[in-house]
Phi, psi and omega in degrees: 000129180288165179299321179297317178297320180299318179298316182293324176296319179295324176297317178298320179296320179295315180295322179295321179290321180292322178057032177198162178304132187227138182274166184293331180295312179298319180296317179299319179296316180295319179297322179298321178296335182264004176096011178253111184269078181247134174279174181299322181297316179294323177298315180299323177298313180296324182287331174298320177296317179297323176299314182297327179279350180085011182275337177224164175218145181278134182245064180064220181277354183285340182119205181242157174225157182285144177266172176298324177295323177295319178296320179296319178297319181295320185279325189246319196291337183231056185295332178295334176278325183296326181293337174270332186291325184305309182294319181294330177297317179290325175299321179295316180295322177299315181296321185279348177292120181232031182292129176258109185285348179286318179244009176056047177235156177108184187265142173240158176277134182234149166266140180243114182237153182239129174245161191238008175200162184291328182299314180294325178298319180294324177295315179301319180298321179297323179293318176301320180298328181284349179088003180275068179200167175287323182196146175283356182284123182221169172235128181248134177225121178271126184233166179050062179056038177066015178277346177233142178242113178268123185237123176259127180237154181287129180271147179299341177299336176305319182295321176298319179295319179296318179296319179297320178297338178264010176083019181249119182279109177258129184245103176298128181251306189222154163239146183191192177254127182255128180278131177243133175229126181050045178067009179252128175297129184254299180192160174286133177273316180224151179217149168226135180290148176289343182264143175063051173214143177269353179246128175306131186310313180293328178300329180294336187250013181255030174279155176306143178074002177266320177263163175214058182298318181296324177295323178295317181294315187274326187237348179087003183226134180161199182232133179234153176285142180206158178246158180225133178222166177244148170227156174298140185296332180292344180263007185296311183299317179294323178297315179298320178299316179294316181298324177295321178292321177296319179300323181294337180255007173101016175240116187218244177079359180287127183261320185203143172233123184275168166280170181300124177069014184262128174302137181223131180054033177088000182255130179290139178240125184288158179301137180088000181236163178231136179264140178229125176256134181229137181299146178291134182294344181265008183307315181302327181286331178298325181299315179292322178296326179298333179268007175092006179285143179280118182222136176258107185256125177238130189256132173051048188275328193203180174251149178218139176293131185300332181294343179274359182254150176216154184291134177282334177221158175254144174056049175300141185229105180279143177264354182297136178266167173289136180289124180246003182287127177261128186250117170272327179275160181241145178298128183281129177276159189304310183293326177298321179288329190273331187301323179293323175292317178304319181297331185270357177295124182226028179300132179262115184297323182288315182274343183059040177225158178121173187278139169235165176275137181238152164267140178233114179246142188252143187215146174301140182304327182297337182263000189296316181299315178298321181296315181294323176298318178297317179300318179295321181295317182288329176292317178298325183284328184218064184299333180292330188251356183243128175283126188272358188268141180203165176212135175270125182232156180291150171286142184294339185217348185241111183291343181275358181236157174227161177257143172250110179268133177232166184281119177283140182294343176294343175301324181295321176299316179298319180292319177297314181296318178302332181258023171082016181244118180287120179233129182241122175297127185251306182223148161257136187219170175252116187256127179259126186276064169275190177239103001281167175299148180222138169289133177249350172208144180219140173229128182291141173291330178286129178085012178239140176265350185237145177297125181307327181294330174297323178296312182296324178290314181299327181268010177055044184266348179278158171215078184264324182262350184286149175278352180285129180268152354273164176291139175239121179225181188261139177207164180232156179246131178239152185240130184227140177301140184299328182303335184262012189295313184301313179294322180297316180301316179297315183291317181294330176297321177296317179297319181298320180292332176288328179132359175290141186276099175247110186270323190204136173243116186274178176247167179303135178061017178265139172286124178263106185051038176081011175255144186248136174245171184292156176300151180069015174230169170229159183249150170236148178248125181237147179284151179272141174290350180272001180298317179293328179289320176298322178297320177298316180296323178299332179275012179060030173271130184292110180219136179266105189280128177229150179228153175049066188260308188199169175273140178222138175296125183300325184293345179271357183274148174267168181235135180298000000 
């Protein structure tokens, strides 16, 4: 992205945040705060270009505002920029937090969520009463003739900002799902790094059936969203002192603080550092979502003056205990788990025999015919983007279920490596079949414990069977050294003719369907074996989606 394009994207972000006609002076001031030294005249020049593209429109003397096309461009069109922006957004919010806990003045970071009925609001209130939140302080705004309730809650990022103001460098690392047993935090089940993702990590895990906040409240066992950060060990005593003062004024949410260099809740902590886990500020809303209520949850969106907040409940009482579990083992990240499988891929392109990596998803036998019909239909509709190979295998313990094995795209990495070409899985993404196709979301394989495609399926983000255009399906980005490009093109062409889904082979420094790879490398885009499984789920057929499961001989697979 050129410097000029970067400026225009930042202008769109400013207009989107303002959500009203805005003049060039305010935009120039905001840009200066972000490191862009542009005068009003230069801003007006860039905005004329945005007007011509239809991304902004002039509103008389009031200034300009972003159009729906501009919002679409901001959200979809520059996804390679968005994967860097997420982390920088939180760094910006941390810096701008100026809350003084001594006199309770200044700005805190808030999540802004919308609920649509009083019943869900009452459930959320009960969660606050249980203490499963960062703070009971909220701001309520009734909108659209009181048919919607907008609720701002304090985000755990506020604590990072407060620590920074006290000279303590807090580094957000992961957001994930934390396992609770008998009210005691045990370990993180899933994690996504804050870096190299277009989806805020906690947002990835707030899909239905992923959290079980109500089970934790009622039975003491379940999964809640939580964040993990590191601080220098020399700042631990001062941090604890600050956290105790925050707790006294109603800001808490701290789940665990490790000793120096001690693994905590399954996450490794490097020597000289201390790990801190904090409950997700959107946890109360997850409880209502678990019961099927429609809720729009937005994470770490804005700043709010603390004086505008008031407690939703008095004397909240958490049942969570201090975590006493000592972890010698570390939670395995996706690539760490996958490299050994990748190493064992031994498919012979000439003989068309040998092992590939498969995804195995389980389904009741009664639904199998409908599932296979759906798989066939989506392959017929999009043969270029759908891998046609599958195998029906027995369930390991339930005779009423069977597994549907499909070809995992990591098989392609294994085949390339087997043939002397280094291939590194970079992103799992959601690909929109526009012209040209574009990724609209990306999650890095590095720093994730879960296959990104599982996230997109769980959050119902695909549209493979829908008649609504455009189609959205799953694909992955792989990175290969440029020196190997000629041989790679030849080899990938052979794989494509066999039936492996190879969508795009990029050039050095080229965006591949809007995804960016490192310099001196090129990217390839491959289809996910979970596309047919996502299609089955779209048809509301009960299927337990699994990814990167086991090796299967390719010659034993059937073809749609």
